N, CA, C and O atoms as a Maestro MAE file, in Angstrom:
{
 s_m_m2io_version
 :::
 2.0.0
}

f_m_ct {
 s_m_title
 :::
 protein
 m_atom[284] {
  # First column is atom index #
  i_m_mmod_type
  r_m_x_coord
  r_m_y_coord
  r_m_z_coord
  i_m_residue_number
  s_m_chain_name
  s_m_pdb_residue_name
  s_m_pdb_atom_name
  i_m_atomic_number
  :::
  1 25 10.592 -8.423 3.057 1 A "MET " " N  " 7
  2 3 9.696 -7.235 2.796 1 A "MET " " CA " 6
  3 2 10.770 -6.473 4.257 1 A "MET " " C  " 6
  4 15 11.123 -6.849 5.375 1 A "MET " " O  " 8
  5 25 10.993 -5.021 3.239 2 A "THR " " N  " 7
  6 3 11.377 -4.180 4.518 2 A "THR " " CA " 6
  7 2 10.970 -3.471 5.285 2 A "THR " " C  " 6
  8 15 9.750 -3.602 5.185 2 A "THR " " O  " 8
  9 25 11.253 -2.487 6.325 3 A "HIS " " N  " 7
  10 3 10.613 -2.678 7.437 3 A "HIS " " CA " 6
  11 2 9.783 -1.211 6.779 3 A "HIS " " C  " 6
  12 15 8.606 -1.104 7.122 3 A "HIS " " O  " 8
  13 25 10.259 -0.286 6.013 4 A "PHE " " N  " 7
  14 3 9.185 0.931 5.581 4 A "PHE " " CA " 6
  15 2 8.147 0.082 4.451 4 A "PHE " " C  " 6
  16 15 7.168 0.631 3.946 4 A "PHE " " O  " 8
  17 25 8.413 -0.870 4.256 5 A "VAL " " N  " 7
  18 3 7.189 -1.593 3.382 5 A "VAL " " CA " 6
  19 2 6.317 -1.691 4.304 5 A "VAL " " C  " 6
  20 15 5.278 -1.031 4.327 5 A "VAL " " O  " 8
  21 25 6.716 -2.671 5.302 6 A "GLU " " N  " 7
  22 3 5.570 -2.961 6.339 6 A "GLU " " CA " 6
  23 2 5.088 -2.000 7.306 6 A "GLU " " C  " 6
  24 15 4.054 -2.246 7.927 6 A "GLU " " O  " 8
  25 25 5.765 -0.875 7.505 7 A "ALA " " N  " 7
  26 3 5.612 0.460 8.334 7 A "ALA " " CA " 6
  27 2 4.251 1.222 7.478 7 A "ALA " " C  " 6
  28 15 3.276 1.760 8.001 7 A "ALA " " O  " 8
  29 25 4.550 1.067 6.002 8 A "LYS " " N  " 7
  30 3 3.729 2.118 5.001 8 A "LYS " " CA " 6
  31 2 2.287 0.907 4.969 8 A "LYS " " C  " 6
  32 15 1.134 1.333 5.039 8 A "LYS " " O  " 8
  33 25 2.515 -0.210 4.885 9 A "LEU " " N  " 7
  34 3 1.034 -1.156 4.768 9 A "LEU " " CA " 6
  35 2 0.515 -0.730 5.965 9 A "LEU " " C  " 6
  36 15 -0.497 -0.031 6.030 9 A "LEU " " O  " 8
  37 25 1.358 -1.235 7.247 10 A "ALA " " N  " 7
  38 3 0.422 -0.605 8.483 10 A "ALA " " CA " 6
  39 2 -0.730 0.698 8.773 10 A "ALA " " C  " 6
  40 15 -1.869 0.783 9.234 10 A "ALA " " O  " 8
  41 25 0.476 1.790 8.116 11 A "ALA " " N  " 7
  42 3 -0.313 2.829 8.494 11 A "ALA " " CA " 6
  43 2 -1.670 3.045 7.090 11 A "ALA " " C  " 6
  44 15 -2.742 3.601 7.330 11 A "ALA " " O  " 8
  45 25 -1.443 2.697 6.229 12 A "LEU " " N  " 7
  46 3 -2.506 2.708 5.046 12 A "LEU " " CA " 6
  47 2 -3.828 1.592 5.480 12 A "LEU " " C  " 6
  48 15 -4.959 1.552 4.995 12 A "LEU " " O  " 8
  49 25 -3.376 0.944 6.299 13 A "LEU " " N  " 7
  50 3 -4.640 0.293 6.782 13 A "LEU " " CA " 6
  51 2 -5.171 0.719 8.212 13 A "LEU " " C  " 6
  52 15 -5.881 -0.025 8.888 13 A "LEU " " O  " 8
  53 25 -4.868 1.666 8.514 14 A "GLU " " N  " 7
  54 3 -5.292 2.908 9.814 14 A "GLU " " CA " 6
  55 2 -6.319 3.403 8.946 14 A "GLU " " C  " 6
  56 15 -7.384 2.872 9.262 14 A "GLU " " O  " 8
  57 25 -6.469 4.310 7.846 15 A "HIS " " N  " 7
  58 3 -7.550 4.597 6.949 15 A "HIS " " CA " 6
  59 2 -8.412 4.144 7.245 15 A "HIS " " C  " 6
  60 15 -8.899 4.008 6.122 15 A "HIS " " O  " 8
  61 25 -9.447 3.545 8.182 16 A "ARG " " N  " 7
  62 3 -10.455 2.995 7.807 16 A "ARG " " CA " 6
  63 2 -11.972 3.398 7.013 16 A "ARG " " C  " 6
  64 15 -12.932 2.701 6.685 16 A "ARG " " O  " 8
  65 25 -11.655 4.960 6.877 17 A "SER " " N  " 7
  66 3 -12.678 5.612 6.193 17 A "SER " " CA " 6
  67 2 -12.613 4.856 4.709 17 A "SER " " C  " 6
  68 15 -13.527 4.491 3.968 17 A "SER " " O  " 8
  69 25 -11.212 4.769 4.577 18 A "GLN " " N  " 7
  70 3 -10.833 4.765 3.036 18 A "GLN " " CA " 6
  71 2 -11.063 3.181 2.586 18 A "GLN " " C  " 6
  72 15 -11.269 2.913 1.403 18 A "GLN " " O  " 8
  73 25 -11.024 2.340 3.422 19 A "LEU " " N  " 7
  74 3 -11.238 0.894 3.051 19 A "LEU " " CA " 6
  75 2 -11.585 0.506 1.558 19 A "LEU " " C  " 6
  76 15 -10.907 0.050 0.637 19 A "LEU " " O  " 8
  77 25 -13.073 0.913 1.704 20 A "ARG " " N  " 7
  78 3 -13.829 0.175 0.326 20 A "ARG " " CA " 6
  79 2 -13.549 1.010 -0.557 20 A "ARG " " C  " 6
  80 15 -13.330 0.556 -1.680 20 A "ARG " " O  " 8
  81 25 -13.457 2.592 -0.335 21 A "SER " " N  " 7
  82 3 -13.570 3.241 -1.871 21 A "SER " " CA " 6
  83 2 -11.768 3.154 -2.170 21 A "SER " " C  " 6
  84 15 -11.472 2.697 -3.274 21 A "SER " " O  " 8
  85 25 -11.152 3.371 -1.687 22 A "THR " " N  " 7
  86 3 -9.605 3.108 -2.344 22 A "THR " " CA " 6
  87 2 -8.747 2.025 -2.174 22 A "THR " " C  " 6
  88 15 -7.733 1.938 -2.867 22 A "THR " " O  " 8
  89 25 -9.066 1.081 -1.230 23 A "MET " " N  " 7
  90 3 -8.421 -0.314 -1.069 23 A "MET " " CA " 6
  91 2 -9.319 -1.638 -1.381 23 A "MET " " C  " 6
  92 15 -9.090 -2.846 -1.323 23 A "MET " " O  " 8
  93 25 -10.142 -1.064 -1.641 24 A "GLY " " N  " 7
  94 3 -11.031 -2.422 -2.141 24 A "GLY " " CA " 6
  95 2 -11.434 -3.225 -1.091 24 A "GLY " " C  " 6
  96 15 -11.613 -4.383 -1.470 24 A "GLY " " O  " 8
  97 25 -11.684 -3.016 0.315 25 A "ILE " " N  " 7
  98 3 -11.482 -4.148 1.397 25 A "ILE " " CA " 6
  99 2 -13.318 -3.526 2.042 25 A "ILE " " C  " 6
  100 15 -13.619 -2.458 2.575 25 A "ILE " " O  " 8
  101 25 -14.019 -4.494 1.756 26 A "ALA " " N  " 7
  102 3 -15.518 -4.327 2.165 26 A "ALA " " CA " 6
  103 2 -15.772 -3.981 3.496 26 A "ALA " " C  " 6
  104 15 -16.518 -3.139 3.997 26 A "ALA " " O  " 8
  105 25 -14.822 -4.989 4.074 27 A "GLU " " N  " 7
  106 3 -15.642 -5.133 5.434 27 A "GLU " " CA " 6
  107 2 -14.249 -4.519 6.552 27 A "GLU " " C  " 6
  108 15 -13.084 -4.898 6.426 27 A "GLU " " O  " 8
  109 25 -14.642 -3.701 7.414 28 A "ALA " " N  " 7
  110 3 -13.711 -2.743 8.511 28 A "ALA " " CA " 6
  111 2 -12.529 -3.689 9.184 28 A "ALA " " C  " 6
  112 15 -11.302 -3.596 9.217 28 A "ALA " " O  " 8
  113 25 -13.661 -4.821 9.798 29 A "ASN " " N  " 7
  114 3 -12.669 -5.779 10.449 29 A "ASN " " CA " 6
  115 2 -11.719 -6.877 9.619 29 A "ASN " " C  " 6
  116 15 -10.827 -7.610 10.048 29 A "ASN " " O  " 8
  117 25 -12.162 -6.738 8.492 30 A "ALA " " N  " 7
  118 3 -11.116 -7.494 7.666 30 A "ALA " " CA " 6
  119 2 -9.788 -6.957 8.202 30 A "ALA " " C  " 6
  120 15 -9.283 -7.650 9.085 30 A "ALA " " O  " 8
  121 25 -9.254 -6.069 7.907 31 A "VAL " " N  " 7
  122 3 -7.668 -5.388 8.377 31 A "VAL " " CA " 6
  123 2 -7.328 -6.146 9.355 31 A "VAL " " C  " 6
  124 15 -6.124 -6.338 9.529 31 A "VAL " " O  " 8
  125 25 -8.273 -6.753 10.218 32 A "GLU " " N  " 7
  126 3 -7.334 -7.405 11.406 32 A "GLU " " CA " 6
  127 2 -7.087 -8.677 11.309 32 A "GLU " " C  " 6
  128 15 -6.604 -9.231 12.296 32 A "GLU " " O  " 8
  129 25 -7.333 -9.388 10.200 33 A "ASP " " N  " 7
  130 3 -7.157 -10.476 9.503 33 A "ASP " " CA " 6
  131 2 -6.111 -10.557 8.433 33 A "ASP " " C  " 6
  132 15 -6.441 -10.459 7.251 33 A "ASP " " O  " 8
  133 25 -4.827 -10.736 8.807 34 A "ASP " " N  " 7
  134 3 -3.780 -10.905 7.388 34 A "ASP " " CA " 6
  135 2 -3.963 -11.748 6.587 34 A "ASP " " C  " 6
  136 15 -3.129 -11.839 5.687 34 A "ASP " " O  " 8
  137 25 -4.884 -12.496 6.599 35 A "GLU " " N  " 7
  138 3 -5.036 -13.445 5.623 35 A "GLU " " CA " 6
  139 2 -6.244 -13.129 5.041 35 A "GLU " " C  " 6
  140 15 -6.330 -13.602 3.908 35 A "GLU " " O  " 8
  141 25 -7.120 -12.560 5.364 36 A "HIS " " N  " 7
  142 3 -8.099 -11.788 4.534 36 A "HIS " " CA " 6
  143 2 -7.778 -11.694 3.126 36 A "HIS " " C  " 6
  144 15 -6.769 -11.070 2.798 36 A "HIS " " O  " 8
  145 25 -8.527 -12.249 2.240 37 A "PRO " " N  " 7
  146 3 -8.482 -12.077 0.619 37 A "PRO " " CA " 6
  147 2 -8.462 -10.486 0.037 37 A "PRO " " C  " 6
  148 15 -8.020 -10.259 -1.089 37 A "PRO " " O  " 8
  149 25 -8.731 -9.925 0.489 38 A "GLU " " N  " 7
  150 3 -8.917 -8.197 0.362 38 A "GLU " " CA " 6
  151 2 -7.623 -7.351 0.851 38 A "GLU " " C  " 6
  152 15 -7.006 -6.425 0.323 38 A "GLU " " O  " 8
  153 25 -7.456 -8.081 2.136 39 A "VAL " " N  " 7
  154 3 -6.540 -7.206 2.417 39 A "VAL " " CA " 6
  155 2 -5.065 -7.541 1.888 39 A "VAL " " C  " 6
  156 15 -4.142 -6.726 1.884 39 A "VAL " " O  " 8
  157 25 -4.962 -9.270 1.308 40 A "LEU " " N  " 7
  158 3 -3.630 -9.865 0.591 40 A "LEU " " CA " 6
  159 2 -3.641 -9.151 -0.336 40 A "LEU " " C  " 6
  160 15 -2.622 -8.484 -0.513 40 A "LEU " " O  " 8
  161 25 -4.815 -8.991 -1.329 41 A "GLU " " N  " 7
  162 3 -4.616 -8.405 -2.524 41 A "GLU " " CA " 6
  163 2 -4.157 -6.792 -2.288 41 A "GLU " " C  " 6
  164 15 -3.129 -6.363 -2.813 41 A "GLU " " O  " 8
  165 25 -4.808 -6.158 -1.657 42 A "PHE " " N  " 7
  166 3 -4.219 -4.886 -1.386 42 A "PHE " " CA " 6
  167 2 -2.849 -4.437 -1.261 42 A "PHE " " C  " 6
  168 15 -2.337 -3.486 -1.853 42 A "PHE " " O  " 8
  169 25 -2.070 -5.569 -0.056 43 A "LYS " " N  " 7
  170 3 -1.058 -5.384 0.126 43 A "LYS " " CA " 6
  171 2 -0.112 -5.738 -1.058 43 A "LYS " " C  " 6
  172 15 1.012 -5.241 -0.991 43 A "LYS " " O  " 8
  173 25 -0.416 -6.571 -2.199 44 A "ARG " " N  " 7
  174 3 -0.081 -7.233 -2.848 44 A "ARG " " CA " 6
  175 2 0.238 -5.776 -4.276 44 A "ARG " " C  " 6
  176 15 1.308 -5.589 -4.855 44 A "ARG " " O  " 8
  177 25 -0.992 -5.032 -4.469 45 A "ARG " " N  " 7
  178 3 -0.976 -3.964 -5.232 45 A "ARG " " CA " 6
  179 2 0.038 -2.694 -4.849 45 A "ARG " " C  " 6
  180 15 0.523 -1.979 -5.725 45 A "ARG " " O  " 8
  181 25 0.316 -2.491 -3.305 46 A "VAL " " N  " 7
  182 3 1.019 -1.492 -2.779 46 A "VAL " " CA " 6
  183 2 2.615 -2.411 -3.014 46 A "VAL " " C  " 6
  184 15 3.557 -1.762 -3.469 46 A "VAL " " O  " 8
  185 25 2.776 -3.567 -2.754 47 A "THR " " N  " 7
  186 3 4.086 -3.667 -2.699 47 A "THR " " CA " 6
  187 2 4.328 -3.919 -4.110 47 A "THR " " C  " 6
  188 15 5.414 -3.398 -4.365 47 A "THR " " O  " 8
  189 25 3.834 -4.477 -5.175 48 A "ASP " " N  " 7
  190 3 3.756 -4.358 -6.468 48 A "ASP " " CA " 6
  191 2 4.355 -3.255 -7.153 48 A "ASP " " C  " 6
  192 15 5.379 -3.290 -7.835 48 A "ASP " " O  " 8
  193 25 3.553 -2.178 -6.886 49 A "ARG " " N  " 7
  194 3 3.842 -0.546 -7.253 49 A "ARG " " CA " 6
  195 2 5.596 -0.089 -6.648 49 A "ARG " " C  " 6
  196 15 6.500 0.485 -7.255 49 A "ARG " " O  " 8
  197 25 5.541 -0.655 -5.163 50 A "LEU " " N  " 7
  198 3 6.976 -0.193 -4.632 50 A "LEU " " CA " 6
  199 2 7.601 -0.749 -5.146 50 A "LEU " " C  " 6
  200 15 8.426 0.053 -5.584 50 A "LEU " " O  " 8
  201 25 7.913 -1.925 -5.542 51 A "ALA " " N  " 7
  202 3 9.185 -2.648 -6.222 51 A "ALA " " CA " 6
  203 2 9.057 -2.253 -7.851 51 A "ALA " " C  " 6
  204 15 10.170 -2.144 -8.365 51 A "ALA " " O  " 8
  205 25 8.234 -2.078 -8.529 52 A "GLU " " N  " 7
  206 3 8.043 -1.496 -9.925 52 A "GLU " " CA " 6
  207 2 9.032 -0.022 -9.614 52 A "GLU " " C  " 6
  208 15 10.076 0.110 -10.252 52 A "GLU " " O  " 8
  209 25 8.711 0.782 -8.847 53 A "ASN " " N  " 7
  210 3 9.357 2.164 -8.580 53 A "ASN " " CA " 6
  211 2 10.617 2.107 -8.056 53 A "ASN " " C  " 6
  212 15 11.332 3.109 -8.064 53 A "ASN " " O  " 8
  213 25 11.017 0.965 -7.559 54 A "GLY " " N  " 7
  214 3 12.299 0.715 -6.927 54 A "GLY " " CA " 6
  215 2 13.398 0.180 -7.929 54 A "GLY " " C  " 6
  216 15 14.600 0.445 -7.887 54 A "GLY " " O  " 8
  217 25 12.717 -0.659 -8.874 55 A "ARG " " N  " 7
  218 3 13.738 -0.966 -10.071 55 A "ARG " " CA " 6
  219 2 14.080 -0.151 -11.130 55 A "ARG " " C  " 6
  220 15 15.058 -0.319 -11.859 55 A "ARG " " O  " 8
  221 25 12.937 1.088 -11.238 56 A "GLN " " N  " 7
  222 3 13.779 2.202 -11.916 56 A "GLN " " CA " 6
  223 2 14.972 3.145 -11.173 56 A "GLN " " C  " 6
  224 15 15.603 4.043 -11.728 56 A "GLN " " O  " 8
  225 25 15.114 2.694 -9.743 57 A "GLY " " N  " 7
  226 3 16.197 3.283 -9.285 57 A "GLY " " CA " 6
  227 2 17.249 2.224 -8.775 57 A "GLY " " C  " 6
  228 15 18.413 2.495 -8.479 57 A "GLY " " O  " 8
  229 25 16.688 1.031 -8.720 58 A "GLY " " N  " 7
  230 3 18.213 0.297 -8.675 58 A "GLY " " CA " 6
  231 2 17.667 -0.646 -7.313 58 A "GLY " " C  " 6
  232 15 18.542 -1.437 -6.961 58 A "GLY " " O  " 8
  233 25 16.910 -0.690 -6.817 59 A "PHE " " N  " 7
  234 3 16.311 -0.775 -5.312 59 A "PHE " " CA " 6
  235 2 15.490 -1.714 -5.445 59 A "PHE " " C  " 6
  236 15 15.123 -2.165 -6.530 59 A "PHE " " O  " 8
  237 25 15.025 -2.200 -4.044 60 A "ALA " " N  " 7
  238 3 14.399 -3.258 -4.087 60 A "ALA " " CA " 6
  239 2 12.885 -2.616 -3.799 60 A "ALA " " C  " 6
  240 15 11.987 -3.258 -4.345 60 A "ALA " " O  " 8
  241 25 12.458 -1.454 -3.031 61 A "ALA " " N  " 7
  242 3 11.321 -0.758 -3.346 61 A "ALA " " CA " 6
  243 2 11.432 0.543 -3.283 61 A "ALA " " C  " 6
  244 15 12.559 0.956 -3.009 61 A "ALA " " O  " 8
  245 25 10.485 1.428 -3.478 62 A "ALA " " N  " 7
  246 3 10.651 3.226 -3.584 62 A "ALA " " CA " 6
  247 2 9.203 3.629 -3.697 62 A "ALA " " C  " 6
  248 15 8.243 3.026 -4.177 62 A "ALA " " O  " 8
  249 25 9.286 4.593 -3.232 63 A "GLU " " N  " 7
  250 3 7.749 5.632 -3.421 63 A "GLU " " CA " 6
  251 2 8.740 6.427 -4.284 63 A "GLU " " C  " 6
  252 15 9.939 6.700 -4.252 63 A "GLU " " O  " 8
  253 25 7.351 6.746 -5.310 64 A "ALA " " N  " 7
  254 3 7.643 7.611 -6.495 64 A "ALA " " CA " 6
  255 2 6.821 9.214 -6.017 64 A "ALA " " C  " 6
  256 15 5.851 9.287 -5.262 64 A "ALA " " O  " 8
  257 25 7.182 9.821 -6.363 65 A "PHE " " N  " 7
  258 3 6.597 11.581 -5.948 65 A "PHE " " CA " 6
  259 2 6.382 11.921 -7.204 65 A "PHE " " C  " 6
  260 15 6.893 11.321 -8.149 65 A "PHE " " O  " 8
  261 25 5.523 13.020 -7.327 66 A "LYS " " N  " 7
  262 3 5.041 13.936 -8.662 66 A "LYS " " CA " 6
  263 2 5.332 15.342 -8.420 66 A "LYS " " C  " 6
  264 15 4.585 15.892 -7.611 66 A "LYS " " O  " 8
  265 25 6.026 15.868 -8.814 67 A "ARG " " N  " 7
  266 3 6.201 17.612 -8.569 67 A "ARG " " CA " 6
  267 2 5.315 18.056 -9.266 67 A "ARG " " C  " 6
  268 15 4.921 17.676 -10.369 67 A "ARG " " O  " 8
  269 25 4.892 19.102 -8.451 68 A "ILE " " N  " 7
  270 3 3.852 19.865 -8.886 68 A "ILE " " CA " 6
  271 2 3.956 21.401 -8.704 68 A "ILE " " C  " 6
  272 15 3.939 22.008 -7.633 68 A "ILE " " O  " 8
  273 25 4.064 21.902 -9.921 69 A "ASP " " N  " 7
  274 3 4.634 23.549 -9.748 69 A "ASP " " CA " 6
  275 2 3.584 24.154 -9.960 69 A "ASP " " C  " 6
  276 15 3.725 25.051 -9.129 69 A "ASP " " O  " 8
  277 25 2.378 24.408 -10.564 70 A "ASP " " N  " 7
  278 3 0.993 24.951 -10.446 70 A "ASP " " CA " 6
  279 2 0.292 24.632 -9.550 70 A "ASP " " C  " 6
  280 15 -0.355 23.592 -9.429 70 A "ASP " " O  " 8
  281 25 0.405 25.843 -8.595 71 A "LEU " " N  " 7
  282 3 -0.614 25.291 -7.352 71 A "LEU " " CA " 6
  283 2 -1.719 26.722 -7.533 71 A "LEU " " C  " 6
  284 15 -2.710 26.832 -6.811 71 A "LEU " " O  " 8
  :::
 }
 m_bond[283] {
  # First column is bond index #
  i_m_from
  i_m_to
  i_m_order
  :::
  1 1 2 1
  2 2 3 1
  3 3 4 2
  4 3 5 1
  5 5 6 1
  6 6 7 1
  7 7 8 2
  8 7 9 1
  9 9 10 1
  10 10 11 1
  11 11 12 2
  12 11 13 1
  13 13 14 1
  14 14 15 1
  15 15 16 2
  16 15 17 1
  17 17 18 1
  18 18 19 1
  19 19 20 2
  20 19 21 1
  21 21 22 1
  22 22 23 1
  23 23 24 2
  24 23 25 1
  25 25 26 1
  26 26 27 1
  27 27 28 2
  28 27 29 1
  29 29 30 1
  30 30 31 1
  31 31 32 2
  32 31 33 1
  33 33 34 1
  34 34 35 1
  35 35 36 2
  36 35 37 1
  37 37 38 1
  38 38 39 1
  39 39 40 2
  40 39 41 1
  41 41 42 1
  42 42 43 1
  43 43 44 2
  44 43 45 1
  45 45 46 1
  46 46 47 1
  47 47 48 2
  48 47 49 1
  49 49 50 1
  50 50 51 1
  51 51 52 2
  52 51 53 1
  53 53 54 1
  54 54 55 1
  55 55 56 2
  56 55 57 1
  57 57 58 1
  58 58 59 1
  59 59 60 2
  60 59 61 1
  61 61 62 1
  62 62 63 1
  63 63 64 2
  64 63 65 1
  65 65 66 1
  66 66 67 1
  67 67 68 2
  68 67 69 1
  69 69 70 1
  70 70 71 1
  71 71 72 2
  72 71 73 1
  73 73 74 1
  74 74 75 1
  75 75 76 2
  76 75 77 1
  77 77 78 1
  78 78 79 1
  79 79 80 2
  80 79 81 1
  81 81 82 1
  82 82 83 1
  83 83 84 2
  84 83 85 1
  85 85 86 1
  86 86 87 1
  87 87 88 2
  88 87 89 1
  89 89 90 1
  90 90 91 1
  91 91 92 2
  92 91 93 1
  93 93 94 1
  94 94 95 1
  95 95 96 2
  96 95 97 1
  97 97 98 1
  98 98 99 1
  99 99 100 2
  100 99 101 1
  101 101 102 1
  102 102 103 1
  103 103 104 2
  104 103 105 1
  105 105 106 1
  106 106 107 1
  107 107 108 2
  108 107 109 1
  109 109 110 1
  110 110 111 1
  111 111 112 2
  112 111 113 1
  113 113 114 1
  114 114 115 1
  115 115 116 2
  116 115 117 1
  117 117 118 1
  118 118 119 1
  119 119 120 2
  120 119 121 1
  121 121 122 1
  122 122 123 1
  123 123 124 2
  124 123 125 1
  125 125 126 1
  126 126 127 1
  127 127 128 2
  128 127 129 1
  129 129 130 1
  130 130 131 1
  131 131 132 2
  132 131 133 1
  133 133 134 1
  134 134 135 1
  135 135 136 2
  136 135 137 1
  137 137 138 1
  138 138 139 1
  139 139 140 2
  140 139 141 1
  141 141 142 1
  142 142 143 1
  143 143 144 2
  144 143 145 1
  145 145 146 1
  146 146 147 1
  147 147 148 2
  148 147 149 1
  149 149 150 1
  150 150 151 1
  151 151 152 2
  152 151 153 1
  153 153 154 1
  154 154 155 1
  155 155 156 2
  156 155 157 1
  157 157 158 1
  158 158 159 1
  159 159 160 2
  160 159 161 1
  161 161 162 1
  162 162 163 1
  163 163 164 2
  164 163 165 1
  165 165 166 1
  166 166 167 1
  167 167 168 2
  168 167 169 1
  169 169 170 1
  170 170 171 1
  171 171 172 2
  172 171 173 1
  173 173 174 1
  174 174 175 1
  175 175 176 2
  176 175 177 1
  177 177 178 1
  178 178 179 1
  179 179 180 2
  180 179 181 1
  181 181 182 1
  182 182 183 1
  183 183 184 2
  184 183 185 1
  185 185 186 1
  186 186 187 1
  187 187 188 2
  188 187 189 1
  189 189 190 1
  190 190 191 1
  191 191 192 2
  192 191 193 1
  193 193 194 1
  194 194 195 1
  195 195 196 2
  196 195 197 1
  197 197 198 1
  198 198 199 1
  199 199 200 2
  200 199 201 1
  201 201 202 1
  202 202 203 1
  203 203 204 2
  204 203 205 1
  205 205 206 1
  206 206 207 1
  207 207 208 2
  208 207 209 1
  209 209 210 1
  210 210 211 1
  211 211 212 2
  212 211 213 1
  213 213 214 1
  214 214 215 1
  215 215 216 2
  216 215 217 1
  217 217 218 1
  218 218 219 1
  219 219 220 2
  220 219 221 1
  221 221 222 1
  222 222 223 1
  223 223 224 2
  224 223 225 1
  225 225 226 1
  226 226 227 1
  227 227 228 2
  228 227 229 1
  229 229 230 1
  230 230 231 1
  231 231 232 2
  232 231 233 1
  233 233 234 1
  234 234 235 1
  235 235 236 2
  236 235 237 1
  237 237 238 1
  238 238 239 1
  239 239 240 2
  240 239 241 1
  241 241 242 1
  242 242 243 1
  243 243 244 2
  244 243 245 1
  245 245 246 1
  246 246 247 1
  247 247 248 2
  248 247 249 1
  249 249 250 1
  250 250 251 1
  251 251 252 2
  252 251 253 1
  253 253 254 1
  254 254 255 1
  255 255 256 2
  256 255 257 1
  257 257 258 1
  258 258 259 1
  259 259 260 2
  260 259 261 1
  261 261 262 1
  262 262 263 1
  263 263 264 2
  264 263 265 1
  265 265 266 1
  266 266 267 1
  267 267 268 2
  268 267 269 1
  269 269 270 1
  270 270 271 1
  271 271 272 2
  272 271 273 1
  273 273 274 1
  274 274 275 1
  275 275 276 2
  276 275 277 1
  277 277 278 1
  278 278 279 1
  279 279 280 2
  280 279 281 1
  281 281 282 1
  282 282 283 1
  283 283 284 2
  :::
 }
}
């Protein structure tokens, strides 16, 4: 895993108010356990998405952005 992926996962897991609603992690203290099933599943979903985005550009992982013209 690249350093940017590790940093992204760590940053996302700091958003404790969104654990249940957007990450599927029911217990706030679960993020302290790297082997907790819900944390592992969340990390897998994120890394799978990054890998899929990366394949499109020939990279191991990449972010995808959507251009918004109408504000």
